[in-house]
N, C-alpha and C positions, 0 to 999 in steps of 0.2 A: 502492500500500500505507499502511494507516493505521500509525501508533506500536506498536497493540496487534500487530498482524501482524510486525512487526517485531523485538518485544520475542518473541514466540514463536520465532522464526525464531533468535534469539539462544540461546534458553533449550534449544533440542533441537541446535544444532550439535554437531558432534562435534569435541572434540579428542583430543590422544594422551594428555592428561591422563586424561579421560572414560571413553576408552575404556578404557585401562589397569587403572582403576578398575573399571568394569565386566566385568572376568574376574576378579575376582577371588573363590577360592575358598578359604574356611575349612579345608573336611578338607585339603587338601595343606600346609597352613601349618607342622605339627608338623615334618614330614616335611622339609621345606625348611630347617628352622632348625637342624634336626640336622644334615643336609647338607653346609650351611656354616656351622657350627664356631659357634653365638650362644650356647652357654651360658655362665655368667660364667669368666673365666680362658680362655675361649678366643680366635681372632682375629676372629671375626666378632661379638665378644661385642657384644649390645644390639641388631645389627641385628632390624629384622621384614620383614616377608612378609604378601604378598597371597593366595601360594597360586598362584599361576600358572605353566605350566611356558612355558620356553625357545621352541616352535615356535609357541605363542599368542603372546609378546612378540611373535617377527620378524613374524607375519603382522598384527598392528596398527600395527608400522613401516610396515611394505611398502603398507598402506593410506594412511597418513596422513603419510608422511614429507614429500610434497612442499608441504601445506598448513601445514605445522608451522615456527614462526618461534622467534627465537632467545628471544623471552618466554619462548615455552613450554619451552624445552627448559631453562631459570632454573628453571622453575618444578615442573618435572621431578625434574632433576638435585637441586636439592637437598630432594628430598624423604624421608622417613623411610622408606620403601618402597624395596626392595629393586631390583623388578620393576619400579617406575616408573622408578630411575636407570639402569637396563640400556636401557629402552626409550629414555631419551635419547640413551644413546652411542648406539646403534646407530643411531638417528635418525642423530645427527651423523655417523657414517662415512657415509650413507648421499647426504646433503648435500652432504658433503665427496667422495665419488667419483663423482657428478654434476655438480660444479664443474668437472670438469680444466680447462675454458677461462676462469675464475672467480678468478686468483689471488687477488682482495681477498676471494671470498667462504672460499676454502681457509684462507687466514691467519687468517680468523674463527675456521673451526671449529677451528683448532690453538692460537688463541689462547684459544676456551672451554675445549678441551679443559685445558689447564695453569692456567687459573685454577680450575678445578674440581678439580684431585686429590686433596681432601680428601674428595670425594664416592665417588671412586674408591678402594673400600674393602673389596672381595672379590676373588680370584683371578679368577672370571668375568666380573667388571668390568673388568679388566686386561684379560685375555686375550683377550676379544671386540671389543677396539675401538681396543688402543695400536699392534699392528702395519699395523693396517688404513687408522687415520690419522695418527699421526704418525711411525711408519714408513716411510711412502708417503712424507710431507712432506719423508721428509730425506734422500730416496735421490740428490739434486741439490742438496744443502747441507751444511754443516759438521754433524757430528752430534755434536759435543761435550757437546751438552744432553742425552745418553742417556748418555754417562759421568758428565757430574755427578750426574744424578737417580739414578742407580747406586750412584756413591758415597757422597752428602750428602742424597739422598732422606728429608724427614723422616718418613717412614712405610715398611713394608716395600712399601707397595704402588705405592710413589715408586721402590723401589729396583727394583721388578719391573719396572714399564714400561720401566726402563732398560735390562734384559737380553731382554726379551720383542720390543719394539720391531724388534730385529734380524733377527726373524723374517721381515723386508720383506726385508733385505738377503741373507740368505741364501737365500730362494728365487729371487732375482736371479742365485746363484750367488756371492755377496760375506760371506765368511764373517769376514773381520779384525777385522770390530767385535765381534761374537761372541766371538770368543775374546779381544779385550783386556777387553773384559767382564765376561766368566767369572776374566778375571784379577785384576781390582779386586774381584769376592767373592769369591775365592780369598783376598785379602789381609786383608777384613773380621776383626776380630775373632773369636772361636769362644766362646761356638756360634754359628754360622750357622742364621738362621730355616731351619725346614724345607720354607717354602713358596719361598723363594730360593736353596735347595739342588736341589728340584725343578726351578725355572723353570731354573736356570743350566745342569742337568744335560740338562734336554729342550731346551733351545738348543744345547749342544754336540752330541748326538745328531743333531740336525738338520744343524749343520752336517756330523757326521762322514759321513753319506749322501751330501755331494756328495763329500767326499775322505777316505777312509777312512785313507789313510795320514797326512793331513797330521791328523786325528784323534790317530791312533796317538804320533806323534810331541809334538804338544803336551802329551797326558797322560805319557808315558814320564819326565819328570822332577818332576811333577807329582801322580803317581797316591797317593805315598805321604801325602803331606800333603792332601789332600783330602777333607772331608767324606762321610761313607760313602753317604749318597742322592745326595749331587751324582754320584760317581764311577759309581756302579750304576746312575743316570738315563744319564749320559753313552755308558756303555758296551751299553747295552742292546742293540742290532741289530751287534754285533762275536760273529763265532763263539764257541762255548762254552768253547772253551781259552784264548782271548784276555780273554774274560771272566773266568777263573778266575786267569789269570796277574795282571791288572791289582788283581783285591780281594785279591791274595793279596802283594800289594804295602801293603796296609794295616798 
């Protein structure tokens, strides 16, 4: 094969970046920007969109994760485009999950993730990646990292990673870390950001599905001081009378 053929193959090679760019749909951009609160003063201010729906991004990742290296992930995770960063995170999760017997690769995935938390800057980017990667990694390790992120994370997104990562433990029936980090959130200066209230309430609700009595015991001395949104999310699956009881403590 001559050099011209080599150049043609390189030019037409499909990468994760090129595949995501090819899916751009300008018609969807405005709606996504509104949904993810990207106007001035909103939590997603300044983010840019290509107009790609999540199932399309997932399909691209499924097709290409095996041929995507960390250099390509670096290019994608640092992109100005939201969907490109999501594709990088979903690919990272795939690589991690398919490296169960390769601790070195899993460690590299975790290190990459933690080195790029400044790029994980909206709730979907957090929620679709953190517990599947960071939570899974920490199931048999010291979990104090999550408490540090929740308590001292430099952004609300790092703090949200701290609480949402405990979903992996909850799914295994382990709820102690969720309650410990919920207490960290409860002890933060007010007002607590709405997205942290929702995440904490959501994880408390999930913990309560495993043991309703434990959730109610935890809430009893705290409900009166809990931010309203956090409490409302936490008690969502309780019987109506019990929901009214806890809300009336406010």
